[in-house]
Steps between C-alpha positions, in 0.01 A plus 500: 500500500314765302522842660239770474577865435579681821346842536703706741256638759366507882308595839242388777206372703648553847718800572670665794340838436207492250466794265203721584230419247435782254194559287598314182731210417727732303528734799567206730779376274659845480497517878659153525778609264572803715482309829698185421843613375663169602340166588507124491227246426399167351319399180324217317472511122325284245357501151122513500392190306283543194178305477575126465868529586675378813588733784864617490734442790544792736827679541570634850771706653598825665595855406662816625495848349638846558374788291590609245576192292683266736345161564568133556241246377575139594308197382557221753248232387461282294841611364741778588551820308600849602460845348693789647508868412766731639320804356722498190482147362264204543662158548298180439676180614383154399681239713394213272680660207760675717428807288468869592311736266577872560282785370504875567226603745363762258425246228406215739230670707333743263125450553544165678351402838839572656479859387166529677606340827866598540527835322428853621328636188130579502290220351347720232843578351512153342142369543141592441334448844139403553332411827299177492207380719593346837520120488606220741537746784754710307507837324615465138670709233603421143827627358539488122840593357516797265748289304491124578878465452526230771246269334247600766154591375354588842538442871216495752611581856289403799566689822410380849512763776681731262777255404537294177395140571429354154618570148338361185710549189392449141783479244517536125499121459156464652625362830369608839730488803381538858736607778388488864704706739536471877693591817644825384720664760616860478878527539720790610789363295680196373857354515721644225509171307123443486465656154838401365543194282818292482504240231595146613830358373474375145164663431429605141430873498285639218476880486206642309505858374119542514 
């Protein structure tokens, strides 16, 4: 089965404590980053089809994160895959191949969606930020990397009640990916093993330097 590129990301349509809505989308996102230091949620992801092409299958799953830099992103359907960051390294496990790819956090996140959603840095440190007109009941901002080292040309973030609810990513290959986010729950903490990855017996481990 052909697998699509997984952008590591996340957040919500229904929350326990909505973020107070600020004046602009950029201000709302900054407030979200400061308010949600640890959380869980669910996601659906798919490639937006080009004109005349068939709709791609949706990926769905769940995530957890704890700032700065720790997260667990699990694809559950239509196949399983997991990406885990312990704050130092990012582990991507493909059960079909029984292979684990390990990359340093610093070179893996960069100006990626994960850096936006799971880091503590201000958005404008790595991105040029512009507010967009409201659409589909959401406030929108566009983040364009200063240096598109992750293959990401831009990411549009739609916020509902002050919390990210939709991400639309355009990459350097001309593909557009949409990620819909739901059921975020703020957490006070996680079990110690949530952001640790233990490779299954016999797994092939590939360690990348950058």
